N, C-alpha and C positions, 0 to 999 in steps of 0.2 A: 695569316694567309692573304688578307686583303692588301697588306703592304707589298708582299711579294708579287701579287697579281698586278698591282699598279706598275711595279718596276719592270716586269716582263712585258706588259702592254706598251710602256714607253719605249723600251728597247726595240720592240718589233715595229713600232711606228717610225723610229729614227733609222733603222737598218737600211731601208732602200735608198735613202739619201747618201749613205756612206758608199754605196756602190753605183751611184748615178753616173760616174765617169765611164762606165762600161758602154753606155749608149753612144758616147762620142767617138769611141775607138773601134767599135765593131759594126760592120755593115748590117743593116736590117733589110735583108732581101727576102722577097716572098719565095724565091727559089729554094730557100732553106727549109721551108715548111712542107713536109711530106704528108703528114696526117693533119687534116683540118679539124675534125670533130673528135670529141672526147666524152665518154660516159663513165661515171664512177659510182660505186656503192661503198658505203663505209660504216664502221662502228666507232664510237667515241666513248672514252671514259674521262669524265671531268670531276673536279673536286667536290661537286655537289650532286652527282648523279651519273646517268648513262644516257646514250643516245644512238640513233641510227641516222644515216644520211644518204641522199641520192643527189647527184649533180650532173649537169650536162652543159656543154659549151663548145667553143671553137677558138682556134688561134687567130688573133688579130694582127700579129707580127711574128717575127722569128723568135722574139723573147717575151711575148706577152700573150696571156690567154684570158678570155672573158667567159664566165659561166653563170648559170643559175642553179640554186640548190634548194632542197626541201629537207628539213630535219625534224625529227621527233625526239625530244629530250625529257628526262625526268629531272625534277628539281627538289631538293630537300634542304632543310635547315642544317647548318653545320653542327648544331648542338643536339641533334636527335640522338636518343638512346633507346635501343630496343630492350624490353624487359618482359618477364613472364610472371604470372601470379604465383605467390607462394602458398596461396590457399586453394585456388581452383586449378588443379593439375591438368584438367581436361581442356582448359582454355588455350587459345592460340597466343603467340607472342604479339606484343603491340608496342607502339612508341608512345611513351608517357607524355601527355600534353599536346599531342598532335591533333590538329583540327581539320587539316586539308591535305589531300593528295594533290600534287602539282604535275601536270604534263604540259610541256611547252612545244608549240609548233613554230618553226622558223622558216621564213621565206626570204631568200637572200640573193643578192648579186655578188659574185665572187670574181676578184681580179688576182691573177697570178703573174709574177715577174721572175724570169729566169736569172739566177745569180751564178750558176755554174752548170755548163752543158755537160751532159753525159759523154764520156770518151767513146770512140768508135769500138773499143774492145770491151764495152759494157762499163760497169761502175755505177756511180750514184749521181743523179741530177738534183741539184739544190734549187728550190724556188722559195721566194717570199710571197705570201698571199695576205689579202685582207678581204673581208666580206662585211656587208651591211644590209639591213633590211628590217622587216616588220616581224613582230612576235604575236602569237595568240596563245596565251597561257590558260589552261583549264584548271580550275580549282574545285575538286570534288570533295565534299565533306567526308571526314574520317570518323566513322562510327565505331563505338565500343560496345561490347556486351556487358551490361551492368546487372549485378545481383541485388535484389531487395531482401535483406535478411529477415525483415518482419513478415513478409508474405510468402517467402520462399520461391518467388518467381524471378524472372530475368527479363530485361528489355534492352533495346538498342538506343544509344544516345551519343551525342557529341560531348567531348570532354568539357566540363565546366569546373573551374577550380573551387568555386564556392559550394558545389553540390557533390561532385564526384571525388572520392579519395581512392588511393590505390588499393585499399582493402576490399572494396566491393567491385573492382574491375575484374571480370572473368577473362577477357581477352578482346582482340579486335573482332568486329562484326564481319559479316559477309561483304565482299568487295562491292557488289552491285548496290548495296544499300546507300541511298543518297545520290544515285546517278542523276536523277531528275532535278537535283538541287545544284548542279554544277554551274559555276559562275565563270564568265569570260573576263580576261584581263589583257587588253591589247598593249603592245609595247614596241620598242625598237631595240636593235642590238648592233654591236660592232665586234668583229673578231679579227685577230691577226696572228700569224704564225709562220712557221717554216715547214716545208714539205721535202721529203727525201724519197725520190723515186728510184728504187733499186731493181726494177723489173729487168729480166734477162732479154726481153724482146721489146722493140719500140712499139709494136702493135698492142702490147699488154701493159697494164699499169699495176704496179705493186708499190704502195706509197705509205710511208709513215709520216704523220703530222704531229707537230708540237706547237702550243701557243696559249693565248689567253683570250677570254671572251668577256664582254660586258653587256648585260641585258637590263634595260631600264623600263619601268612601268609607272605611268602617271597615277594609277590607282594601286596602292600597295597590296602585296600578297601576304596574307597571314598564314603561317604554317604551324607554328607552335603557339598555344594559348598564352604561355608565360613569357614569350619573347616578343619584341616589337615586330611589326610587319616589315616586309622587304620592299623598298622602292627600287632596288637594283640587286643583281647578282654578278659578282666579279669572280670568275673561275679560271683555273688552269686546266688544260686538257691534253690528252694524247689520243691519237686516232690511227686507224688502219683502213686504207682504201684499196679496192681492187677495181679494175675496169678494162676498157679497151679504147683504142684509137682507130679512126677511119680516115 
């Protein structure tokens, strides 16, 4: 997956240079800009989680748009496996070895470049985009409900390979447990991709996006106890945006 992610990211970075000749042969006139402002809401499915997004911006030329965006994403380890206890049937499913939930906030500057204008009889407008900015990942401890066979009681604890075995794990604990132990992991990110605007009207936006993202953290994020921590996440994504132009 990481190899394909690097290939996609490299292709998306090189793509705009392949079409740079367009700027020399097409007039960039402000009279072509009818709608100056744009607002979009979106959902995203990426190779290591899900996300939602809001962006707002304006056209700076007939072929280029500058925006700002805020995203909320979940991040997981690619080797996570959800299991259930074979002994405690009343227990909830859990991820073996997981020690942290990860939620990531992104604050980005987004640049879009038009590659193909939508025909006057409708159709699809193609854009290349890239965004960069800062991350703030929240790592909340992942608690399990553990049974003590000797006393017949249960308690909540974080997975520890030397203490906890799958035989005495009842299931995952309540989600709010450990909320006050959440740790912050600042970082940076870069994302690039293609957008396909297929909206029937120029005042409305219906957009499909495809691309790759790279999130980097100077202080690594630990998700699974038995796996090394993550200094970066390289992911592929598909997204759907809706919005309006003014």
